[in-house]
N, C-alpha and C positions, 0 to 999 in steps of 0.2 A: 245532442250537440257533439261536434267532433272533439277529439282529444285536444287539438290546438286551441279551439274556442274555449274549452273548459279551463285550460292552463292560463290563457290570457285573461279570462274573467276572474280567475282566482287572484291574479296579481294586480290587475288594473283596478278592481273594485275598491280596495282600501286607498289607493292613490287618488282616485276620483272623489271618494268620500272625504279624504283629508283636504283636498283642494276646495271642494264646495263648502265644507264646514268652516275652513279658515278664511276664505276670501269673501264668500257671499253671506254666510249665516253665522259669523262669529258671535254676534250679539243676539241672535235668535236661537237661544240655547236648545229649545225643544226640537226645532228643525235640524240643527247641527247634530245633536245626539242621535236623532232618529236616522239621519243619513248614514252616520258612522256605524250604527248597529246594523242597519240594512246591508251596508257593504261587508261587514263582518259575517253576516249570514250567507251572503253570496260566496264568500271565500270558503266557508265551512261546507256548503253544499257542493261546490266545485271540487274541493280537495277530497271529499268523501267519494264523489263519483269517479274521480281519477284513481283513488286507492282501491275501491271495491269494484269499479266497473271495468277497468283495463284488464285486470286479471294477470298481467305480465308486465315486464319492464318495457316501456315504450322507447326509452333511450332519449337522446337529445334532439330537441327541436331548435335549430339554430339558423341564424342569418349572419352574413358577413358584416362585420363592424368596420374594421380597417385592416391594413396589412403592414407588417414590419419586414421589409425586404420581400422575400418570397413566402413568408409565414403569415397565414391568415389569422386574425384575431376575431373570434366569433362571439356573438351575444345571443344567448338562448336560454331554453328551459330544459332542465335535465329531469326526466321522469324515470326513476328507478326505485327500488324498495326503500333505500335509505331516505331519499328525499320525500317520497310520497307519504311515508309514515310520519316523519318529522313534520312535514308541511300540514298534514291533517291535525296533528296534535297542537301545533302552534295556532292554527286557525280556530280550533275549538276552544283552547284556553283563552285566547284573545277575545272571542265572542262572549265567553262567560264573564270576563272582567269588564267588558263594555256594558253588558246588561247590568252587572253589579253596580257599576259606576252611575247608572241612571238614578239610583237612590242615594248612593254614598256621596256623590257630588251635587246633589239636587239643589242645595242652597249656596253653592259656590258661585261667585260673580263671574268667574272666568271659565265656566264649564264648557262653553262653546269651543274655546281655544284648547281646553283639555282634551275634548273628544277628537279634535283635529289632530293633535299630537299623538293620541292613541292610534289613530288610523295611519299616520305617517310611520309610526314605529312598526305597525303590523305589516305595512307594505315593504319596509326595509328588511325586516326579518324574513318574511316569506320569499322575497326576491333573493336574499342571501342563500336560503335553503335550496331553492330550485335553480341556482346559477349553474350553467354548464361550463363556465370558464373561471379559472382562478382569479383573473384580473377583474372580471365582473363580480365575483364573490367578494373581492377586496373592496370594491366600490360600495357595495351594499353593507359590508362589514363596517365601514366608516359611517355610513348613513344610520346604521343602528346606534352607533356611538353618539351621533349628533342628536337623534331623536331622544335617546336616553338623557342627554344633557338638558334638553328642553323639559322633559318630564320630571327629572329629579329636582330641577330648579323652578318648577312650575309656580310655586308660591315665592316669587322673586322678591316679595317685600320682606321675607325672612332672611336675615344675613346668613343663618346656618344653612338654609337651603341653597343659597347662591354658592357658598363655600363648598358644600358637598357636590354640587354639580360641576364646579371647576375642578375639584379634586378627582372626581370620577373621569372627567374628560382628559385631564393631563396624564393621569396614571395609566389609563388604557392606551393613550397615544404612545407611551413609552414602549409598551409591548408591540404596538402596531409598526413601529420603526423596524423592529426585528422581523416581523411578518413580511413587510414590504421588501426588505433586502433578501429574505429567503425566496420570495416570489421571483425576484429578478434572477437570482442564482439558479432557481429551478428552470426558468425559461432558457437561460444560457446553457444549462446542462442537457435538457431534453428537447429543446427547440419547439416546445408547445406549452400552452397554458390551458389546453383543453382537458377538463377533468376526466372524462372517460378514457382519453388517450393516455394520460398519466397513470391512471389506475391499471390500465391494460399493460403498460410498460413494467409496472412493479408487481404484477399479479403472480408471476412465476416464482420458482425457488431461486434464490440468489439474486445478485445484482445484474441489471442489464449490461450487456457487453459494452465496454468502453467508458463506463462510469466508475470512478474511483470511490472506494468505501468512505474515505475521508470527506469527499464532496457531499455525499448523501448525509453523513453525520452532521455536517455544517448546515445543510439545508433544513434538515429535520429540527436541529437545535434552534435555528432562527424562527421557523414556523412555531415551535413550542413556546418561544418567548411571547409571540402574539397570543397564544392560548393562555399563558400565565396572566397576562394583563386582562384579557376579556373575561376569563373564567375565574378570576380572583384567587389565584394560587400564590403561595409564598414566593417571593417577597412583595408582590404587587397586589396583595389582597386587601389592603387597609382602606381602599375606597368604598368597598361594598357596604360595611355597616353604616357609614355616614350617608350612603344613598337612601337610607330610610327617612330622610328629611322630606322626601316627596310624598304625595298622597299614597295611602295604602294600596289602592288598585295598581299604582305604578310599581310598588314593591312586589306585588304578586306577579305582575307581568315580567319584570326584570329577572326574578328569581326562579321562575318555573321552567318555561320552555323557550324562552327568548334570549335576552342579551347574554346572560352569563352562560347559557347553554351553547352559545355560538362557538365558543372555543372548543368545547368537548365535541360538538358536531364536526368541526373542522378536522379533528383527529380521526373520527370515525370515517370521514369522507376520504382521507388519505392514509388509512390504516396500513395499506400495503407498503407505502413509502416508508412510514415510520417503522414497520417491522424489519426493514433493511438497515435501520440505524440503531443497533442494539445498545450502544453507549448512551444515546439520547433517551432510549426507552428506560434504561436503568435510572437515569437522572429523573425522568418523569415519574417513575414508580416511587422513588424515595421522597421527592418533593411532594407528591400527592399524599403519601402516608404522613409525612410531617405536618402538612397543612391540615389534614383531617384532625389530627390530635391537637394541634395548636388552636384551631378555631373552636374545637369542642371545649377546651378549658375556658375560653372566653365566654361561651354560652352558659357555662355552669354558674356564673355569678351575675349575669346580666339581669336586670329587672324590667327593662323595656322589652315588651313582647316581640315587637318587630325586630329588634336587634338580636334577640335569641334566635329567631328564625333566619336572620341574615347570617349569623355565624354558622347555623346549621347548613345553609346553602353552600357556604364555602367548604364545609366538611364533606357534604354529599358530592359536590363536584370533584373533590379529592378521591372519593370512592370510585366515581366513574372513570377517572384517569388511572386509578390503580388497575382496574380490570383491563382497560385498553393497553396499558403499559405491560401488563403480564401476558399480553398476546391474545386476549379474548375479546374480539369485536362484539360478540353477542352479549357478554356480560356488561360491558360498558354502555352499549347502546340500549340494552334492556332497562338498565337503571336510569338512563337519561329519560326514557319514556315514562316509567312508573313514577319517578321523582316529580315529573311535570304535574301529575295529578295531585299527589298528596301535598306538595309544597304550595301549589296554587290554592288548594283547599285551606291549608293552615293560615296563609296570609289573608284570605278572605274572611276566615273566622276571626282572626285578629282584628281586621278592619271593622267587623260587625261589633265586636266588644268595645273597641275604641270609640266607634260612632255612638254607641249607646251610653257608655260610662263616662266618656270625656277624658280618658287618661290612657296612656300606654303602659302604665305600671301594672305588672302582674298582681302584686299584693293588693293594690287599690281595686282592681277588677274583682278579685275574689271577695274582698270585704264589702264591696258595693252590691253583692248578690247577683252578679252577671250570670252565673251558671243557672240559678233558679229562674231568672227572668227570661233566659234565652236557651230553652231546653234543647231545641233541635240543633242550634249552633253548637251547643256544648257536646252533643252526641257526635256531630261531625268533627269537632275538635279532637275527641278521643279516637275516632277512626283515623284521622289524618296523623295524629301523633303516634298511634300504634304502628301505622305503616312506616313512618319515619324511623321508629325505634327498631323495626325489624321483627315485630311480633307476628308469630304464625296466625293466620295464613292470609295476611294482607299483602298488598302489592309490593311494598318495600322489602318484605321478607324474602320473596322469591328472587328478586334481582340482586339484593345484597348477598344472599347465599351463593349466587352464581359468581359474584366478584370474589368473595372470600375463598371459595373453592378453587379459583384459578390462580391464587397467589402462591409464590414460594414461601417457605416457612418463616423467614425473617419478616417479610412484609405482612404475612398473615397474622403474626403476633401483634404488630402495630395496628392492623386493621381491626382485630378483635378488641384491642384496648379502646380504639376510637368508637367502635360499636357499643361498648359498655358505657362510655361517656355519653354517647348519643341517647341511649335509652334513659340514662340518668337525668340529663338536663331536659329531655322532652317531657318526662313525667314529672319532673320538678315544676315545669311550666303548667302542666295539666292540674297537678294537685294544688298549686297555689290558687288556681281559679275555682276548682270544684270542691276543694276542702279548705276553705279559708278559716283562719283562727285569729280573731281580733286580739287575743291575749298572747300571741306568739311573740318571739323576739324580732320578727321581720319588721323592717321599717320602710314605709312608702317613700319613694322619691318624688312622685307626682300624685297628689290626692285626686280622688274621683271628682269629675266635673271641672277640673282645672282648665281644660281646653274649652269648655262651654262659656267661660267668662269672656272669651274673645268674640262672643256673638254667634258662635256656631253650635248653640244648644240644639239637641236633637228633639224633635217633636214627632209624635206618631207612634206606631207599633215598634216594639223592640226588634222584631225580625220582619222587616218589609219584604214583600214577595220578590221584588226585583233583586234583593240581596240573598234571600233564602234559596231561590230556585237554582242559581249557579252553585251555591254551597252544596245542595243536595246532589246535583249532577256530578260534581267533582268528588263527593263522598263515595258515590257509586264507583267512580273510576279508581279512587284510592283503595277501595276494597277489592275490586275485581280485575284491575289491569294486570296483575301478576299471573293471571290464568291464560293470557294470550301470548306467552313466551314462545311457544312452538310456532305459532303463526308468524310472529316477528322474525324468528330465525329462518322460516321458510322464505319470507320476503327478502331477507338478507342473503339468500342463497347459501345458507349454512346447512349442509346436508345432515349432519349428525350433531345434536346438542347433548352434551353430557350433563345430566342433572345430578347434583350431589345426592348421595344416599343419606338416609336418616343418621347413620353413624357419623358421616362427614359433616352434617348440619348440626349435630348435637352441641359442639362447643359454642357456636354462634347463638343457638337458641338459649343455652344456659346463660351465656354472657348477657343477652338481652333481658332475660327474666331477672337476673341478679341486679341489673341496672334499675329495673322497675321496682324491685323490692327495696333496694337501697334508697331510692327516691321516696318510696312510701314511708320508710322508717324516719326519714328526715323532714318530710313535708306533708305526708298524707295522713299518718296515724293521729289519733286524738292526743292532744298535748304536745305535738311535735314542735321543736324550736323554729322550724322553717327558715333557718339561716344557712344550713349546709355545713358539711364538715370542713370546707375550706375556710370558713370564718374563724375556726379555731387556730388557724395559722395566719395571722394578720399580714405578714409579708407576702405570702402566696395569694391571699385575697386581693391585696393591692396590685400585685403583679398581673393577675388575671383581669381585674377591673380596668387597669391601665393598658390592657392589650399587649402585655409584654414590653411596654414602653417603645414599641416600634415606631409610632408616630413621633414621639420625642426624639428618637434616634435619627429618623429621616429629617426632622426639622433641624437638628444640629449639623448633620453631615451634608445635607443637600440644600435645604431651604434657606438657611441663614447665609451660607456662602454665596448663593445665587442672589439673595436680596442685597448682601453687602456689595457684591460686584455690580449689581444693577444701580445701587445708590452711588457707587464710585463713578459709573458711566454717566449717570444723571448729573452729578457734580461737575465732572469734566466738561460735559456738554453745556450746562447752564453757566458755570463760572469761567470756563476756559474758552471753548469754541464760540459760544453765544456771546460772551462778553467781548472777546476779541473782534468778532464780526461787528458787534454793536459799536465798538470803539472806532473801527474803520469807517463805519457808516456815519457816526457822529462827526468824525474828523472831516469827512468829505462834505457833510452838510454845512459845518462851520466855515470850511474853505469856500464853499459856494456862496454862503451869505456874505463873506468878506468881499469876494469878487463882485457880487451883486451890488454892494454898497458903492463900489467904485464906478459903476455904470449908472450915474444919477441923471444923465440927460442934460446936464448944464454945460453949454458950449464953452463958456468962459473958463470953466474948470479944466476942460479937456485941452484948450489952447495953452493955458498957463502951465499945465503939467507937461505938455509937449515942449514948451520953451525951456522949462527947467531941465528936462531930460536931455534935450539937444545941447544946452549950455554945459551940462555936466559931462557929456560925451566929448564936446569940443575941448573943454578944459583938460580932461584926462588925456586926450590924444596930444594936446599941445604940450603938456608936461612931458609925455613920453618922447615926443619928437625933439623937444628941447634938450632933454637929457641925453638923447643919442647924438645930437650935434656937438655938445660940449665934450 
């Protein structure tokens, strides 16, 4: 097949799969799921053939969409190293999650609709990645948000799921306003929205002639606002933990290589532009450092396994942005790829435990014997967790070392602290599952099988093949993706990659090991209290559990005033404008009824009334004339 045919097949397959599953086979679940999985397989094969078959950057395949004056706006497919690697990873992770969902969602009454939404999400994300125009990318950026809204709120009968979907949609839209304004300013400044043209413009040293530094700072800052919303960075990060209300495969999809990764990918896509906005990059660096630490403190005390991983995603996205903000395209992009494997793996492991045990609670999972009953999943959990913690020599170790090695000293200290917390809370999660202690001080929030009481009890093997196969494949990726760094750098056209020396890596390695040891002492060793050192400081425990009270602050500062103003407007409309309009209408109606009564159709009444009126007029005129004569 030609390059154009492969690219079109890659993008059209999930769209066709979504359409068929939703319109024709929504209630025929087996057919709908089969079509979607088949479309995912087509995307994987096509993306792999493009990545490994082309052997070089093909460039943009475009067609004229419309024109603004003399400026053409094109719609097309961009095939270069950044898009082809990311596209292949997105397609592969999505297919793994679709196969996994065959078992996980097997007994859900709406699984046909679920698979249709998965395919819609895949089409939106792949189309965003391969977009050749920033306007085109923005359209699919928004479609990614729409598809995520459908998936997070999939169980719409649950009020918490509906609230989480609305929260995610609104908070990411806040960031999108900044992105759209930045897009407009970028077009006004450069005269194009063509991504290769913009990258070429900012590829050299220094700013292009005729463009003011302040203008680029403003554009980069506005684009970064969109990144903050989509990639859940402070202060727009609070939607992501609540997004766990959706099915676990949705969580794996959102957190690995798709929705939340879209913001980071946007920065990698326009890294040359951002490098010309040093003030914005400084802000990006410190926001990322702060977000990584902030979210790690929340993960330290969370008992819900999915929320621990959600906080972890926020933190790891912060690490990616640290590397990019420090000027290392390779470090940020490399961690984006490795994180996709081990984070998808961890979420699928979490889903397998939840599916079997019937609880999201880490303590309940451990005490229910999940680790002994699901040995392969437990091994995969340890591999994924070790990669997340940066344990040598797994995928996360290599990419995280690249990031830490690229940072200036101040940010490096913050990153090392975040890395310590990451190793600590990750192995806290692992030890609570594999080293349960029924006599410890830990208290369950949700007992085992609590979710099975709703009629979703799991029957069959603890590790169904459809769930286990993607877990094993992703475990291989989590273990080995770190060894393809040089190949990724070659695809990014980075001629020389500076790998940290053992001496430079030593602090991060020691920090990670200390985090694991500290977690062992508090959660893994025999007789451990399994409550953590934070529990000895109740005020800090509450602060972390309540997520630094940020939701409460937003509620007081933003939500309540908006609700009050909306209530005021509703009152003014209902009691003021509506009542006034109703009064006019009622008055008109009553006046009409009175006039209608006077038109009775009785001739005698009309003649008599006319005589009375004529007599009254004659009498009045007579008096007036008589008065004038006198």
